[in-house]
N, C-alpha and C positions, 0 to 999 in steps of 0.2 A: 439437756436443758436444766435450769435451776428451778426447783419447785418448792412447793409448801411442804407441810409435815407429812403428807402422805407420799407425795413424789412419784406415785404410780408403780411403786416396786415393792411396797411392804409386805404383800402377801406371797411373794415368790422368793423362798430361801435360797434357791439356786442361783439367783441372779447376782449375789454379791459374794464372791470369793474372798476379796480383799476389801476391807473397809478402812478408809482414810478418814480419821477424825480431825476435822479442822479444814475449812475451805478458803484460808488465806493462801497467799502466793506459795508457800511451802507446801501445803496440802494439794494444791492444784498442779504444781510441778511434780510431786510425787505420783499423783494419779496418772499425769500425762506419760511420765516414763514408764509405769507399769503397764498402762494401756498400749503403749508402743511395743512392749515386749509381749503382747498377747494376753495379759492378765485381765480377767473380768474385775472391775473395780467399782466401788461406790464411795462418794464423798459426803459426809455430813458436815453441815455448817450451821452453828447456833444462831448466827444473826440472819437479817433479811436478805443480804447480798453477799456473794463471795468477793474475795480479794483482801480482806483484812485492811492493813494500812495502805495496801497498794490500790486504792481507789480514787477516780476523778469525780469530784463532787460538784453539783451545780452551785454557782454563786451569782446570782444575776446582778447586773450593773446597777448604778444609782438611779437610772430611769427605767429599770427592769429590763435592760439588754441582756442578751445571753451572755453568760460568762461562767467560768468554772475556777476551782481551786484543786491542788493536788494534796491529798491526805498523807501521801508517801513522797517518794523521790519525784523530782520535776523532770527527769529524764533517766536514760539508761546508758551507762558508760559501757561501751561495746568494743571488744578487740575482734579482729578478723578471726573467724572460725572458733570463737569461744562458745561457751554453752548458751549463752544469751543470744549470740548471733546466729547459731543454729537453730535455736528455738524460734526466733523471729522469721527466719526463712520457712520453717516447717509451717507455722501459722499463717504464713502469707499476709502478715500485717502490713497495711500501708504505713509508710514512715515518712515524715517530713524530711526534705533533703537537708543535709548537714548545713548549718548556718554559722558564719563568723560570730565570734563572741564579742561583747563589748568590754569595757574596762573591768579588771579583777584587781582587788587590793587587799593588803594585809595591814591591819591596824596594830601599831606597836608604839610604845613610849609616847603616846598622845597624837601620833600622826598616822596618816595612812600612806602606804607605799606600794610598790609593784607587787603583785602576787608572786610567791616563788612556785607556782605551779608548773612553770616551764623552765628550761635551762637558761634562756635569755632573762626571765624574770628573777632566778636565782642569783645570776651573775650581776644583776643590777640592784640587789637588795642592800641598803645602805647599812644595816646593823650587822652584816656578816663580817666585813673587814677583808682585806686582801688575803691573809693567811687563811681565813675560812673558806674563800672562794677558790683558792688553789687547792685546798683539801677535797673540795667537791670534784675537781677534775681528776682526782686520784681513785675515784670510786671504782672504775672497771678493774682496778688492780688489787682490790680488797678480796682476800680469800673467803670462801664460804664459811659460815659461821659453825661452831661445834658445840656451843653452849645450849644445853636444853633449858626450856622454860625462859627464854629470852623475853625480855619486855620490848615494847615499840620503842621505848626511850634507848635502851642499849643497842638495839638493832640499828637504829638510824645514826647514833653516835659512832657505832663501829664502821658503818658504810660511809656516812656523808660527814663525819667529824662531830666534835663536841660543840662547836659554834652553831651548826645548823640545828643540833638537837636542843640547844638552849634557846636560841634566838627565833627559829621559825616553827619548829615542830609542834609546840603545844597549840598553837592557833590552827594549824592544818588538822591536827587529830580532833580537837575540840569541834571543829566545824564538821567533821564526818562522824565521829563517834561519841561525841558529847561527853568525853572524859579525858583525864591527863594521860599522856603517853606512858608514864611510869606505873600506871595502875593496870594496863592492858597487856595481855600476852600477845605474842605474834600471831596466834590463832584467830585474833580479832580483824586482822587483814590477810587472809591466806594468800591473796595474790602475791604478796611481798616474798613469801617463800618460794612461789612458782618462778618469780622473777630471778631470785638469787640462784636457784637451781639451774637457770639458763644463762648464767654468766654475771649476774648482778643487776642493779636496777636500770642502769643505762643499756648495757648490752642485752639484758633480758626483754626490755621494752622495745628495742630495736628488732629483736628477733620475733616478738609477739606482734609486731606492727602496731600502728598508731591506734590509741583508744579514742573512739568519738562518741559524743554524746548523741543518742538517737532518741526521738521521740515519735511514739506510734500517733497516728492521726486519731484524735479522740483523747489523748492524754496517756499517761502510763497505766491508768486504770484500764485501757483497752486491752492490755495484756492479759490480766485477770478475766476480763470479760470474754475474750476469744478462747482462752483455756476451758473456761466453764462451758461455753457454748459448744465447743468442739468435743469435750468429754461427754456431755449429755447425761452425766449420772451425779450431778451436784444436787443435793437435797437441802434447801436452806430452811431455817427455823426448826432445826432438829439438833438439840444439844444431846450429849452423851451424859448419862447418869453413872453407870457402873460397867465394868467389865467383869466377865465370868469365864474361867477356863473350863471348858468342856472336858468330861473324863476321857473320851475317845479321841481327843485332840482338837485343836482349833478353839474358837472363842464364841461367846455369846456377848453381844453388845446390846446394852439396855439403854434406850432413850425415853422420852415421854410418850409412852404407849407402845411403840413397836419395841420388839426384840428381834435382833438379826443374828444369824449365824455366819461366821467367816473363818476361812482357813487362817487368816493372819490380819492383824490390825497394825495400822501405821498411826502413831500419835504425832500429828502436825499442829499441835496446840501450844499455846503459851506455856512456858515452863512450870508456873505455878499451878495451872490447871492440870497439867500432865502429871505433876507430883501427886496431887490429890487422888487422881485415878489410880496411880501405881502404888499408893501407900499400903493396901492390903496384899498386893501381888508381888511387889519387888520393893522391899523397905530401903535397901541401900540406894537403889536408882532413885527412888522418891526423895531420899534425903539430899542427894547431890543436885538433883533438879531444883528442889525448893531452895537450896543454898546459893544459886546463881543469882547475883544481884541484878535487878532491873532498874533502869533510870527512867525517870519521868522527864518529859520534855513539853514544853509549851511553844506552840507556834502562832504567831500573830500574821495574818494575811492582811494587807492594806492597799488601797488604790489612791493614787496621787496624780497630779497633773504630770505630763511626761517632761522629763529634764533633757534638754539639747545635749546630745552626745551619748545619752544612755539608750538609745533606740535599740541597740542590740542586746540589751540586758546587762546588768551589773552583777559583781560578786564581791562580797565583804567578809573576811574572816578577822577575828579579833583575838589578840594574845590574851588569854586569861591571866589574871582577873580583871584586866583593864576595862572590860566591857560590863563589870559588875553583875555578871550573870547573862548578859547578851552574848551570844557565841558568834553570831554573823547573820548576814542577810544576802538574799538573791531575788533577782527579779526576772520576769518573763521579757522576751523581746517584744518590741511593739507590735509585730505582725503575728505574734502567737496567737492562734485561734482560740485559745482558752481565756485569753484576756479581754478586756473591754476596749474596743478602739479609742485612741487618744489618751488613754490612761496608763500609768505606770503602775504594775502590780507587783508589790513587794512581799517577801516572805521572811520574817525575822525568827530566829530560833533562840530560846531562852532556857536555862536551867541545866538539865543533865545532871552531871556529877558536880556541878559548880553551885555555890550558893547564890541566890538572887537577891539583890538589894531591894528592900522594901518599896523603894520608889518606882521599880520596874514591874511590880505586880499588877499594875493597871496601865492602859494605853497612854495616857498623858506623860507618865515618866518614861516609859519605854521610848515614846517618840523623840522626848529630849535627848535621850541617850543616843538614838539613832542619828539625830542632827548633829550630835558632836562628832560623829565620824562621816556624815553625809550631809554637810551644811546646805547642799543644793536642794534637798528634799523638801517639797512643799507640804503644807497640811493635807492630812488624809481626807478623802471624800467618803471612804468607806473603811470600816475595820471589821475584822472577824477573828476571834481567838479559837484555836482548836487545842484542847488539851490532849496530850498523848501519853497517858499513864502506863509505865513499863514498856515504852517503845523501843528502848535499847537494851539489849542484855550487855552486861560488863563482864567481858571474857577475860578473866584474870591469867596471870602467868600459871602454867600447869593446867591450863583448861583441857588440852588434849589428853592428858593422863586421866582426869576426871571422867571425861567422856568414855574412854575405854572402860574404866571400872563400872560406869553406869551400864554400858552396853552388856558387859559380862553377867550383870545382875538381872537382865530382862529375860522373862520366860520365853521359850521357843515360840515363834510366830508373833511376837510383839517387837515393834521397831518404834524408834524415836528419832525425829529430825525437826530442824527448823532453824531460826535465826540464833537461838542460843547455842546451837551446835556449830553452825557454819559461818556465822557472822550476819549482821544486819542488812548488808547491801544485797539488792537483787542479783548481781553477777556472781557474787559469793555463793549465794543460795543456790543459784542455778548450776554452777560448777560442783558444788558439794552434793546436791541431790542427784544429779547425773552419775557421779561416781558411785553413790550409795545404791542406785538402781542397778548399775553395772555389776556391783559385787553381791547384791542380795540374791544370790542363786537359790538358796532354799525357799525364800518367799516367792520367787517366780514359779519355781516347780509346784509349790503348793498351790498357787493361783490357777496353773493350768490343768493339773491332773487330779485335784481333789475328787 
């Protein structure tokens, strides 16, 4: 269970063999995998609730009706037998049946056209041209890349052609990672490397099986809540202050009041917070962590009268900089239990690595920009802004080598993981943390046999 500062365990030093600092989705996943391998574990979370960005928050309707918004992703993209798929089965979460999707668009050259998220959408994209579309069909015959530190721009240009990388990729990457593809290393989307290793984007996707968006009943925040409840060792309102190496091995973890001893410590904290903790213990690791850029994002949630034809939800990606800082928008389906019946609930993304026009700093200007791409959209009956400072790590080319240097500088029994290591998406986090737990044999031995 998640508890207050005392949490019922402070006086028993033997109950916490491994302490996970940070109760966001990264820390919860780390603790889950450690517990699955028989390790006693305890999670410290500084805020009032676990989950970090992966929380579903109450947002009542205009007449006080029940309603919610997502602080993080609106759904989980799941492949068969992926780490997220296995986790959802292990937790026995109730999932909404897969639903058909409504229209998906890409805004380019002042017009919106079909989204290139599917092969049929790609082949119908007007800006690509016949040569570009024929180049797409050659993708299965492109050999695996050999260039280290490849950017997303060069990866997609190599596999899908320069036309795709120029005309379509910027909007697709901005809508997912809030940054230009030429500034991001391939580590920002680890799934691409796995697909290429399985034969390429098309063949790899076919072999991995179709990816479907799954939604736990209760929203994506239900995943964090279920993990915390099943673990039963998450202590909220407990920030960490300092870490101290014990002369005989292991660690002392100093919080506000309690001092706990552990065989090992897992840092599942934002990169800047972890960097401060590591400064006196691992200066090079602290320097590398502190140098990872973090992007601020603003998310506007709004409710409008339902638009005929949009009942299955919509998605819009904009080719930067045509949105003047607006990256895209997505809506709930009409029957989504998180929304308010009869209203369209929209979520618009602003900022990231892109400059935001002054007119878009407030809702009236942002609404005018939305109407430029979605002229059917009526006036909002409710609006709520959520600031997301540092929400996206910018994983630049060469990030893998930097992580290797960071790990080499960490003292024994100290581990670091999170979105700034594995990428911001929950599926990538789940894959990365599962692989980390599988390989962290020394940590597991310490947890079992101290």
